[in-house]
N, C-alpha and C positions, 0 to 999 in steps of 0.2 A: 783328307779334310779333317781339321781339328774339331773336337766335339766339346760341348759344355755339359757338365754333370752337376746336378744338385743333390747333395747328400744330406739326409736328415740326421739329427743328433739323437743317439740312442737314449740319452738321459732326459731329453726334453719332452714335454707333452703339448706344447703350444703349436700353433699353425703359423708358418711364415708365409705371408701373402706378398707377391710382387704385383703392384698395381700400376697401371698406366696413368699418366697425367692427362688432364683435359686439354688436348692440343690437336690441331689439324696438321701439324708438321711432323716430319719423320726425323728421328734421332737414332744415333748408333752409340751404344755403350761399348767401348773397347776395353777389354780386360788386360791388366798388365801381364807380362810373361814371367812373373815370379810369384812366389807364395807370400801372402800378406793378409791383412784384415782391413775390410772397408771401414772408413770412419763415417758414422751417420751424421755427425755435426762437426763443424770446425771448432776445435777447442781453443781456449784463450791462449794467445801467444803464437798461433799458427801464422806463418808468413804466406799471404795470398798472392802478392805480386811485388816485383822489384823493378824500379826504374833508375837508370844511372846516366849521368852526363859527365863526360870527360873532356876537359878543355886543355889543349896542349900549347896554345899560344899565350902570350902574356897580356896583361892589362895594366895601364898606367892612368893615374889621375892626380891632379893637384887640388881637387875640390875639398874644401873644408866642410862642405855639407855632404851627407851620405848620398852616394850614387850607386846604381846597379853595376856589378861586375859583369861585363858582357860575356855571355856564355856560361856564367856560373848560376844556372837555374835549371829546374826540372819540374815537370808537371805529372800529376798522378790523379786518377779518378777512383776514389774509394768505393768499394762495393756495398758498404754499410756506413751510415752516419755515426754509428757507435764505435767503429773501428778507429785505430790510432795509426799515425804515420811516424815511423822511425826515420829521422833525418840525420844523415852522416855527411859532414862537409869537411874537406881538408884542403889545405893549400899552403904554400910558402908566400910570405909577404915581406917587403923590404922598403924602408924609407930611403930617400936619396941622401939624407943627412943623418949622421949618427945621433942617437938619443932623441929622435923625433918620434912622435906617437903614431901607432897604427891602430885605427879603430874599425871595428867590423860588427855587423848585425845580421842575424838570421831573420828572414821576412817570409811570411805566408801571404801571398797576394799583396796587399798593402799594409798588413798588420805585422808589427814587430813581435817576434816571439823569442823566448829564451834570453831575455835581457834582464839586467839588474834592476833593483828597486831604485826609485828616485832618492837621491841623497844630495840635498842642497842644489848646487849648480852643476853637479857631475853629469856627464853624458851617459845615458843608459845604453849599454852595448852588450853584445854577446861575447866579444873578446877585445882586448886592448893590450898593447905592449909597445916597447920600443926596441930598436936594435942598436947595440953599442958599436963603437968604432972597430972592435975586433970581431964582431959577429953581425954582419949587415943583413941577416935574414932571420926571420922567426917562423916557426911552423905552427899552424893552427889546425887542431882537430876538434870538431864540435859534434857531439852526439846528443840529440834531443828527441824525446817521444812526445809528439804533438797530437792534439785532439781537434781536428778541423771541424768535426760535427757536420759533415756534408757528404753528398754523393756526387757532387759536381766536380769537374776538373779543377784541381788546385795546384797552383804554382808556388814553388819554394825557390828562394834566391838568397844571395849574399850581397850585402851592400857594404861599402867601405868609405872612410873619410880620412883625409890627410891633415896633419897639423900644418898651420899656416907657414908657408915658406918651403915646405918639403913636397916631394912628389912620391907617391906610392907606386911600387911595382908589385903586382900580384902575379904569382906563378913563376917567380924567379928571385934573384938576389942582386943587389948592387955591391960594388966594391968601392973603396975610397975614390972619390972623384966622380961618383955617380955613373960609373960604367957598368955594363952588364957582366954578370959572372954566374952563369948557370941558368938553367931553366927546368921547371918541374911541373907535372900535371896538376890541374885543379879538378877535384873530383867531388861530385854531389850525388849521393845515393839516397833513394826514397824506398821504404818498405812498408806495405800495408800489413798491419798486425791485427789479428782478431782480438777484440777487447774482452 
């Protein structure tokens, strides 16, 4: 049978007290099988939990209004309202016509986040580009540290919109003639970070 030994510090004069919480339930504290130091409080920058969604099929839309990319979402429940959520989203996107726009937004619930300031009639987005006739696909990698200020389940997602007359392919690329040419995963990762 393994044993637990508590050793005093020869240089210290204080008393270390291990106190039980006020509970009627039974709990077990399992010690790690390696040497280390217990952290009394979670320091700023500590990752508390990680949630990831990986979508391997493609998504298409011809909508000129922003629509959810099916499967490009993930939910996380923060343990503290002061903690932050690191959002990392990546995908390939391609318009069916060369030099047509690809517009995308990062959304928390129904709130747009990580978008540009209002500038005249410009559309406020997280990312936008177009693909040329020699490169029919663009890669998007978005990293944003969000402050949801809640301990309720929170859903993050990506929305996209196509330029009129074009069809967007998310998670793959078109070649000339709007035929498929390759497929790649769509990945959304959420990390709760101690503030």
